[in-house]
C-alpha positions in Angstrom: 80.0 71.4 78.5 80.4 74.8 76.9 78.2 75.9 74.1 79.3 78.2 71.3 77.5 81.4 70.6 76.3 79.9 67.3 74.9 76.8 69.1 73.1 79.1 71.5 71.5 81.1 68.7 70.4 77.9 66.9 68.4 76.9 70.0 67.0 80.4 70.5 66.0 80.6 66.8 64.2 77.2 66.9 62.4 78.3 70.1 61.2 81.4 68.2 59.7 79.1 65.5 62.3 79.8 62.8 63.7 77.2 60.4 67.4 76.3 60.2 67.5 78.1 56.8 66.2 81.3 58.4 68.6 81.0 61.4 71.5 80.4 59.0 70.6 83.5 57.0 70.7 85.7 60.1 74.0 84.2 61.2 75.6 84.1 57.8 76.0 80.3 58.0 74.8 77.6 55.7 71.9 75.2 56.7 74.1 72.1 56.4 76.6 73.6 58.8 73.9 74.4 61.3 72.5 70.8 61.0 76.0 69.4 61.7 76.4 71.7 64.8 73.0 70.6 66.1 73.8 66.9 65.7 77.1 67.4 67.5 75.4 69.3 70.3 72.9 66.4 70.8 75.8 63.9 70.7 77.8 65.8 73.3 74.8 66.3 75.6 73.5 62.8 75.3 69.8 64.0 75.1 67.4 64.7 72.3 67.0 68.4 71.8 65.0 68.4 68.5 62.4 66.3 66.7 60.6 66.5 63.4 56.9 67.3 63.3 55.1 67.6 60.0 58.5 68.0 58.2 59.5 70.8 60.6 62.3 70.7 63.1 61.1 71.7 66.6 62.5 71.6 70.1 61.8 68.8 72.5 60.8 69.7 76.1 64.4 69.4 77.1 65.4 71.5 74.1 62.9 74.2 75.1 64.4 74.4 78.6 67.9 74.7 77.2 66.7 77.4 74.7 65.3 79.5 77.6 68.7 79.2 79.4 70.4 80.0 76.2 68.3 83.2 75.8 69.3 84.3 79.3 73.0 83.6 78.6 73.0 85.6 75.4 71.3 88.5 77.1 73.9 88.4 79.9 76.6 88.3 77.3 75.2 91.4 75.6 75.1 93.1 79.0 78.8 92.2 79.5 79.6 93.5 76.0 77.8 96.8 76.8 79.6 97.1 80.1 83.0 96.4 78.5 82.3 99.0 75.8 81.4 101.6 78.5 84.4 100.7 80.6 86.6 100.9 77.5 85.3 104.4 76.9 85.7 105.5 80.5 82.0 105.9 81.1 81.9 103.3 84.0 84.3 101.3 86.2 86.3 101.9 89.3 89.3 104.1 90.1 91.3 104.0 93.4 93.4 106.9 94.6 95.9 106.9 97.5 97.4 110.0 99.0 99.3 111.2 102.0 97.2 113.0 104.7 97.3 116.6 103.4 96.1 116.0 99.9 93.8 113.2 101.0 92.1 115.5 103.6 92.3 119.0 102.0 93.1 118.9 98.3 91.6 115.8 96.6 88.0 115.6 98.1 86.7 118.5 96.1 88.2 117.1 92.9 86.8 113.7 93.6 83.3 115.2 94.3 83.5 117.0 90.9 84.5 113.8 89.1 81.6 111.9 90.7 79.1 114.5 89.6 80.4 114.4 86.1 80.6 110.5 85.9 78.0 109.1 88.4 78.4 105.6 87.0 82.1 105.5 88.0 83.0 104.3 91.5 85.8 106.2 93.3 87.8 105.2 96.3 90.2 107.7 98.1 92.6 106.2 100.6 95.0 107.9 103.0 98.3 106.2 103.4 101.9 107.0 104.5 104.3 107.9 101.7 106.4 104.8 102.4 103.3 102.5 101.9 102.2 104.3 98.7 104.9 103.3 96.3 104.9 99.6 97.1 101.2 99.1 96.9 101.0 101.3 93.7 103.6 99.1 92.1 101.6 96.0 93.1 98.4 97.4 91.4 96.5 97.9 94.6 95.8 101.5 93.7 95.6 103.2 90.3 97.4 106.5 91.2 98.8 108.3 94.2 99.4 111.9 95.2 102.3 112.5 97.6 105.4 114.5 98.5 108.3 112.4 97.1 111.2 114.6 98.4 111.8 117.2 101.1 111.1 121.0 100.7 112.9 122.6 97.8 113.8 119.2 96.3 111.9 118.9 93.1 112.0 115.7 91.1 111.2 114.8 87.5 110.7 111.7 85.3 110.0 108.6 87.3 110.1 107.4 90.9 110.8 103.8 91.7 110.2 103.1 88.0 106.7 104.6 87.9 105.7 107.7 85.9 105.2 110.9 87.9 104.1 114.4 87.2 104.6 117.5 89.3 101.1 118.8 90.5 101.6 121.7 92.8 103.8 123.3 95.4 102.3 123.7 98.9 103.9 126.5 101.0 104.8 125.6 104.6 102.8 128.3 106.5 103.0 129.8 110.0 99.6 130.8 111.3 97.9 132.3 114.3 94.4 133.4 115.4 92.9 136.6 114.0 93.2 138.4 117.4 96.9 137.5 117.9 99.3 140.5 117.9 101.4 138.4 115.5 98.6 138.2 112.8 99.8 139.5 109.5 103.2 140.5 110.9 106.6 139.9 109.3 109.0 138.5 111.9 112.7 137.8 112.1 113.6 134.1 112.7 114.8 134.9 116.2 111.5 136.6 117.2 109.8 133.2 117.9 112.0 132.5 121.0 109.2 133.8 123.3 106.3 132.1 121.5 104.8 128.6 121.6 105.0 126.9 118.2 102.9 123.8 117.5 104.5 121.4 115.0 103.1 118.4 113.3 104.4 114.9 114.3 108.1 114.8 114.1 108.5 112.1 111.5 111.3 111.9 109.1 109.7 114.5 106.8 109.0 117.1 109.4 112.4 116.4 111.0 113.9 117.4 107.7 111.7 120.6 107.6 112.9 121.6 111.1 116.6 121.0 110.2 116.1 123.3 107.2 114.4 126.0 109.2 117.1 125.8 111.9 119.7 126.2 109.2 117.9 129.3 108.1 118.1 130.8 111.6 114.7 129.9 113.1 114.8 129.9 116.9 111.7 128.3 118.5 111.6 128.9 122.3 108.9 126.4 123.1 107.7 123.8 120.7 104.7 121.5 121.1 104.2 118.4 118.9 100.6 117.6 118.1 99.4 114.7 116.0 97.1 115.9 113.2 96.5 119.4 112.2 92.9 120.0 113.3 93.9 120.4 116.9 96.7 122.7 116.0 94.3 125.0 114.0 91.9 125.2 116.9 94.7 126.1 119.4 96.0 128.8 117.0 92.5 130.1 116.4 92.0 130.5 120.1 95.2 132.5 120.3 97.0 129.9 122.4 99.9 129.2 120.1 101.3 129.6 116.6 100.9 126.7 114.2 102.8 125.4 111.2 101.5 123.3 108.4 100.8 123.2 104.7 98.9 126.2 103.2 96.3 123.9 101.6 95.4 122.5 105.1 94.5 126.0 106.4 93.2 127.6 103.2 89.5 127.6 104.3 90.3 129.1 107.7 92.5 131.8 106.1 89.7 132.6 103.6 87.1 132.9 106.4 89.3 135.0 108.6 89.5 132.4 111.4 93.3 132.2 111.0 96.0 134.7 109.8 99.4 134.0 108.4 102.7 135.1 109.9 105.7 135.7 107.6 109.2 134.8 108.8 111.9 136.6 107.0 114.2 134.4 105.1 112.1 131.3 105.5 109.9 130.5 102.5 109.7 126.7 102.1 107.4 125.0 99.7 106.7 121.3 99.4 106.3 119.8 95.8 103.5 117.3 95.5 103.4 114.7 92.7 101.0 112.5 90.9 102.4 108.9 90.5 100.6 106.3 88.5 100.9 102.8 87.1 102.3 102.5 83.6 99.0 101.3 82.1 96.0 103.2 83.2 92.4 102.2 82.6 90.3 104.8 80.6 88.5 105.6 83.9 91.9 106.2 85.7 93.0 108.3 82.8 90.0 110.5 83.2 90.6 111.0 86.9 94.3 111.8 86.3 93.4 114.4 83.7 90.9 116.1 86.0 93.4 116.2 88.9 96.1 117.7 86.8 93.8 120.3 85.3 92.3 121.4 88.6 95.7 121.6 90.4 97.3 123.4 87.5 94.5 126.0 87.7 95.3 126.5 91.5 99.0 127.1 91.0 
């Protein structure tokens, strides 16, 4: 049996010692209407909730127990109203982001950390997922927004992808890098000059296969090529002077800044990967705040 908010407030008011007239004045309801509601409540419950004592309506023992429960229910309802108000204003709630490995590992963490410092009451989840998995789960509302490359190098997109809104965030240059002591550090080479060097490539999935096809078309000749899963091992081998690595600039930005890696320019080969923000059509206020911060910070870094 569900009680209306007015019925709850009648019980709470009687427990506080107020008359029906006083309760009605605070609820902007007439005393006869309250009396009718109280009789209906007793009829539905099948128990006596009130009795008259010295011409005054008071709660029975059962009515007092119900009034205590009513007070708790009303307080919880107020808490829910307050929470909904804060969620509606974007002050609290949950936002879930999905991204491919490079933005998930090297680009988004600092932005997420800044967001959590600004809005400590908001929960944030950052998931790493393959590009193929991102779109389907985003459309099914598993995640609020995603950051991913949606096409190959030099293939910018605009508008929507798979019916979802998208925005261009940044271009990440595909970078050749070596250790600081390498004779190639800071050099500008011709595409054919790599024939005598070991080049470490990320996993040869469909994306990096497309990258290699494009570099071969531009004249790159790699004498010996090693495929290594993940970029951290590649960076360590390059830093030790054992090979030349290839990867996104954002993934080696810290090592380049600290001087632990150096770039190598290859004449005629300047590929950049566009990364995009994709989101559901209707974002919560919390997700809108996160989207705004991501776009602002990555716009600043262009």
